[in-house]
C-alpha positions in Angstrom: 18.9 97.9 179.6 15.8 99.1 178.4 18.0 102.1 176.9 20.9 99.8 175.4 17.8 97.9 173.5 16.4 100.5 171.9 19.6 101.8 170.3 20.9 98.2 169.6 16.9 98.3 167.7 17.7 101.6 165.7 21.7 100.4 164.8 20.2 97.3 163.3 17.6 98.6 160.6 21.2 101.4 160.0 23.4 98.6 159.2 21.4 96.4 157.5 21.1 99.6 154.9 25.1 100.1 154.8 25.9 96.9 154.0 24.7 96.6 150.5 26.2 99.9 149.8 29.0 98.6 150.7 29.1 96.1 148.6 27.8 98.5 146.1 31.2 100.4 146.4 33.5 96.8 146.3 31.4 96.2 142.9 32.2 99.4 141.3 35.7 98.8 142.4 36.5 95.2 141.4 34.0 96.6 137.7 37.1 99.5 137.1 39.5 97.1 137.5 37.9 95.1 135.1 37.2 97.2 132.9 41.2 98.1 132.4 42.5 95.8 130.3 44.9 93.1 132.2 48.7 94.7 131.4 50.2 91.1 130.4 47.1 90.7 128.1 48.2 93.9 126.4 52.0 92.6 126.2 50.9 89.2 125.2 48.7 90.8 121.9 51.9 93.1 121.4 53.2 89.7 119.4 50.0 88.7 117.5 49.3 88.0 114.3 46.9 90.8 113.8 48.9 94.2 113.3 45.5 95.9 114.1 46.5 94.1 117.5 49.7 94.6 118.0 48.6 98.8 117.4 45.8 98.6 120.0 47.8 97.1 122.5 50.4 99.2 121.6 48.7 102.5 122.2 46.7 101.1 125.2 50.3 100.2 127.1 51.4 103.8 126.1 48.4 105.7 128.3 50.5 104.2 131.5 54.0 103.7 130.6 55.4 105.4 133.1 53.6 103.0 135.9 55.0 100.1 134.0 58.2 101.1 133.5 60.5 98.2 134.5 58.1 96.0 133.1 58.7 98.4 129.9 62.9 97.6 130.3 62.4 93.7 130.6 61.0 94.1 127.4 62.8 96.6 125.4 66.0 94.1 126.1 63.6 90.6 124.7 65.5 88.7 122.1 62.0 89.1 119.6 62.1 91.9 117.5 58.9 93.2 117.4 58.3 93.0 120.5 61.2 95.1 121.5 60.7 97.4 119.0 57.2 98.3 120.0 58.6 98.3 123.8 60.2 100.8 122.8 58.0 102.8 121.5 55.1 102.4 123.7 58.5 104.2 126.6 59.0 106.6 124.1 55.5 108.0 124.2 55.6 109.6 128.1 58.4 111.9 126.6 56.9 112.6 123.2 54.1 113.9 125.0 55.9 116.7 127.4 57.9 117.3 124.1 54.8 118.1 122.3 54.0 120.1 124.9 57.7 122.1 125.1 56.7 122.3 120.9 53.7 124.1 121.7 55.0 126.6 123.7 58.2 127.3 121.8 55.7 128.0 118.7 53.8 130.2 121.3 56.8 132.0 122.4 58.0 132.4 118.7 54.7 134.4 117.6 55.0 136.4 121.0 58.5 137.3 118.9 56.7 137.8 115.5 54.6 140.2 117.2 57.2 142.0 118.9 58.8 142.5 115.9 56.1 143.4 114.1 55.1 146.8 116.7 58.9 147.7 116.7 59.2 148.2 112.8 55.6 149.8 113.1 57.3 152.2 115.4 60.6 152.5 113.4 58.2 153.6 110.5 56.2 155.4 112.2 59.1 157.6 113.2 60.5 158.1 110.1 57.1 159.6 108.7 57.2 162.2 111.3 60.6 162.8 110.5 59.7 162.9 106.4 56.9 165.3 107.6 58.4 168.0 109.7 61.2 167.9 106.7 58.1 169.0 104.0 57.0 171.2 107.0 60.7 173.0 106.9 61.1 173.0 103.3 57.6 174.2 102.5 58.9 177.0 105.1 62.2 178.0 103.1 60.2 177.9 100.0 57.9 179.8 100.7 60.5 182.9 102.2 62.3 182.4 99.0 59.3 183.3 97.0 59.0 187.2 99.0 60.8 189.3 96.6 62.2 192.1 99.5 63.8 188.7 102.2 67.1 189.8 103.1 70.1 187.7 102.5 71.0 187.0 105.5 68.3 186.5 106.7 67.2 183.8 104.2 71.1 182.5 104.7 70.1 181.6 108.4 66.9 180.1 107.3 68.2 177.4 104.6 71.4 177.3 107.2 68.2 175.7 110.4 66.7 174.2 107.6 69.7 171.9 106.7 70.7 171.2 111.1 66.9 170.3 111.3 67.0 167.8 108.1 70.8 166.7 109.7 69.4 166.2 113.3 66.3 164.5 112.0 68.5 161.9 110.1 70.8 161.6 113.4 67.4 160.7 115.2 66.3 158.4 113.1 70.1 156.9 112.1 70.2 156.4 115.6 66.3 154.0 116.1 67.4 152.1 113.6 70.6 151.1 114.9 68.8 150.7 118.5 66.3 148.8 115.9 69.1 146.5 114.3 70.9 145.7 117.6 67.5 144.6 119.3 66.6 142.8 116.1 70.1 141.3 116.0 69.7 139.4 119.7 65.5 138.3 118.8 67.2 136.4 115.7 69.8 134.8 117.5 67.6 133.8 119.5 64.5 132.7 117.4 66.9 131.1 115.4 67.8 128.8 118.3 64.4 128.2 119.0 63.5 128.0 115.6 65.8 125.2 115.4 65.1 123.7 118.8 61.3 122.9 117.4 62.6 121.4 114.0 64.7 118.8 116.3 61.9 118.0 119.0 59.7 117.3 115.6 62.4 115.2 114.6 62.3 113.1 117.7 59.4 112.8 117.9 58.4 111.0 114.1 60.7 109.5 114.6 60.1 107.8 118.5 63.4 108.4 119.7 63.0 108.0 123.3 63.8 111.3 125.8 62.4 110.9 129.4 60.1 113.3 130.1 62.4 114.9 132.9 65.2 115.6 130.5 63.2 117.1 127.8 64.4 120.8 129.2 68.3 119.6 128.9 68.0 117.7 125.7 70.7 118.0 123.8 71.9 116.4 120.2 75.4 115.4 121.8 73.3 112.3 123.1 72.8 111.2 119.7 75.6 109.9 117.2 77.7 111.7 115.3 75.8 110.3 111.8 72.6 111.2 113.5 73.7 115.3 114.3 74.5 115.7 111.2 70.9 114.7 110.2 69.2 117.1 112.3 67.3 119.9 110.9 68.2 123.8 111.3 66.7 126.8 110.9 68.3 130.5 110.8 68.7 133.7 109.2 72.3 135.0 108.9 72.5 139.0 107.4 76.1 138.9 106.5 77.2 136.6 109.7 80.9 136.1 110.0 81.5 132.5 109.1 82.7 131.3 112.0 80.2 133.3 114.0 77.7 131.2 111.3 79.6 127.7 112.9 79.5 128.8 116.4 75.9 128.7 116.0 75.9 125.5 114.3 77.7 124.1 116.7 75.6 125.4 119.4 72.3 123.6 118.1 73.7 120.2 116.7 76.8 119.8 119.1 79.4 119.5 116.2 83.1 120.4 116.4 84.4 122.5 114.2 88.0 122.9 113.1 89.7 125.1 110.9 93.0 124.4 108.5 95.8 125.8 110.0 95.8 127.3 106.1 92.7 129.1 106.3 92.9 132.9 107.5 90.3 135.5 108.9 91.0 137.6 105.3 89.8 134.4 103.8 86.6 133.8 105.1 83.2 135.5 103.4 80.2 136.9 105.7 76.9 134.4 105.1 73.9 135.9 104.2 71.8 132.7 104.0 67.9 131.4 105.2 67.5 128.1 106.0 63.6 126.0 106.9 63.7 122.9 108.6 67.2 121.9 106.5 69.3 119.0 107.4 72.4 121.0 108.3 74.8 118.5 106.5 72.9 120.5 103.4 72.8 123.4 105.1 76.9 123.2 105.9 77.1 123.0 101.8 75.2 126.4 101.7 77.3 128.0 104.0 80.4 127.2 102.8 79.6 128.2 99.3 78.8 131.3 100.5 81.4 131.7 102.5 84.1 130.3 99.9 85.5 127.7 101.9 86.1 123.7 101.4 84.8 121.2 104.4 85.8 117.8 105.1 83.5 115.7 107.5 85.4 113.9 109.4 83.4 110.5 110.7 86.7 109.5 112.7 86.8 112.3 115.0 83.5 113.4 115.0 84.5 116.6 113.7 83.9 119.2 110.2 86.9 120.7 109.5 86.8 123.8 107.8 89.5 124.7 104.8 90.5 126.7 101.6 88.5 126.6 98.7 90.3 123.9 95.8 
């Protein structure tokens, strides 16, 4: 009994000390809850006559759009145009942040590719200079032989043949190196064209507040847009002596625009395209492509396609 009394005597002051701490914790949680604006209050402010208040409420709601998604979906169907527009803007924020992250990642990839290109160019240039140096040495040695009065004609001819053979071998090595560089660069150029165009289009989605769910950003396709909107998409590319059909295949891949060719148009009528554009509307880019390829186009809105035909 004495031991039990001693335990109780010790426990009571401890409980008295813990109780205020528990109250303090509860008070902290309540204060934190109070510090976060009430969602419904913010939603009401979306229709405020004060523009600044509407903007503050829009930004505040966008910070936790995912948590109130069901409520936002309700608001996006409201008869109130302002409320509907702002709800859609808030809903676009999570995807917008994901799009911005994707843009930064792709820009880093482009920078990495550019660095690799510069390294490859430097290596090619170094090989070219080395071959030129070897050829100068061979020419100098041949010139020294030619200045020797008693040099045997046969020996001189043999030296000239060796010099010619060395020159041809050097030219062949450099030609092979350049061909390999061009082959690699062609693949990289196509990849760069596609990444650059995707960056352009993601920036358009961000700038126009077009809603893309975060999980759909990696697989987003222009096919989700209406045909008229696809014609306004931006593209970036560099074509060098590219056959028209290959150029249009690229445009089709990155814009989901379908191309068809007039039966009267033959392959022999299609001139290659050399063109570089950055952030240009595809509708304008197509005008340039057709002009360079010496063909005409007809935009068929009803059937959502572009028909390529013989130039009049």
